[in-house]
C-alpha positions, 0 to 999 in steps of 0.5 A: 500499500505504498502510494504516491503520497507515501513516497512523496512524504517519506512515510510507510503507511498512507495514514495522516494524523490530523492537526487537532488544535489543543489536543496534539502534542509531540507524544501523539505526533511522534507515535503516529510517525513512528508507527509509519504514518505522518504525525502533525503538530498544530502550532499555528497559534503558538508563540515562537518559543513554544513552537520550537520547543514542540518541534524539538521535542517531537524530533527527540521522539522520532527520526521519521517525518512529521508535519506542522500545520499553519492556519492561514487566516493568521500571519504565519511568516514568522512561524514558517521561518521558524519551522524551516530553521528547525528543519521540519520536513512537511508543512501543512497549510489551511484555510486561505489561499496559500500562494504567498507562502508555498514557494517560501516553504519549498525553498526551505526544503519542505513538502507542502500540503494544503487543505481544500473544500472544492475542486476549484480550490484544489486546482488553485492550490496546485497552480501555487505549487502545493505538492499534495492536496487534502480534500476535506469533506464536511463530515470532518470535526473541528474547523471545516473548509467546505460544504461537500461530502467526502465521497463526492469531493475526493473523486472531483478533486482527484479529477481536477489535480491530475497526478498530484496526490490527494489525501481524503479527509472527513468521516474516516476512522477505520480501515473501511474508510481507508479502503474506500478513499483509495477506491475513490482515487485518494492516495491516503487518509487524514484522520482526527476524531479516531486519534482523540481516543489515543492514549497520547492525547491528554483530553478531559475524561468527560470529552473522551466519554462523550466520544465513546457514547456518541452516534453518527448523528450526534454532531452538528455543523455550525456556521459560527458558534464557538469563537476562535478569533477569525470570522466565518469559521464553520466547525463541527462539534458534539451536540451539548448544552451550549449548542442546545441553549443556543438553538432554543434561543433561535440561533442568535448572533454573537452578542445576543447568545444565551450565557455569553460571558459566563465562566463555565470552566477553568483550566490551570494552563489557560485560566477561566473558560467562558461559554462559546470560547473555542477551547479543546477540553484538556485534562486539567479543565474543571467545571461544566466540561459538557458546555465546552466545544467538543470537536468531533467528526461524523466518524465519531460513532466508529470510535469505541475505546482507548488505544495507543496511537501506534495500535490505531494506525496498524489496526486501520492499515490491517483492516484496509488490507483485509477489505481490499483483499476481500474485494479482490477475490473473484465472486464464485457463481452460484 
């Protein structure tokens, strides 16, 4: 299962861990890379000192490739330069059009990925020089770029970009999803929600339990509810008390939402957490955890237990091989 993306990225298995802001640290990224996939650090909001520290900690834990994700809604020139100085081999861009930084990243020796939500965005990314396109379906958890389902988006993007490898994202959590993505023409998969159940992720126990109890229709796509600091930033979360109260009030705009400014939780590392703040519930959080932004994709119904990240990667790969093997077996006539 050595795909074009694997070759370009220098990895063994076509499995990429999504950059889940607030949930991913060096331990998870390194574990995924050591297992043969690609671990990703979400450092787009980190100060330079923290960025360098996390990169170096990851490098101390793995000699294999890993990526750093940068959100282009915010200025990233300084962070990109620091990544290149620290010899990060892969840069993942998200949100806005990446042309201003793609050449800079490639000149620094990095392989460049960019996440898109439409085939047209994919074409523009390739014109900018992006090496690999991530096609993100709207089933994805966290912040979502487009409104097209993964099943429809991936082949459209594959057709649009020619020989440029495409990674499928959104609604994928097991080997069946990997096999399906490959059948659609993708060169690998981008997985987030499944890794929220990894032992290396330090999220709050209530958040993890909500994930394990959730069904495929327990998430909600929101145009703009949890505030992260940039406008028009749609996202997908588990339905919770905050979402329910907002919907019951008629989905009012910011400034008129029920309970705005109310402190619903606290964190030793982040301080008071007010309702509607974009905050991934960490292990040190206390208070009304269910009221916080519980990021999750529609694949959440496929996540049932805590496992080491390496075990998750291998399980997904083994299941995909088994599925592809069954599909390749000729059907005997009755």
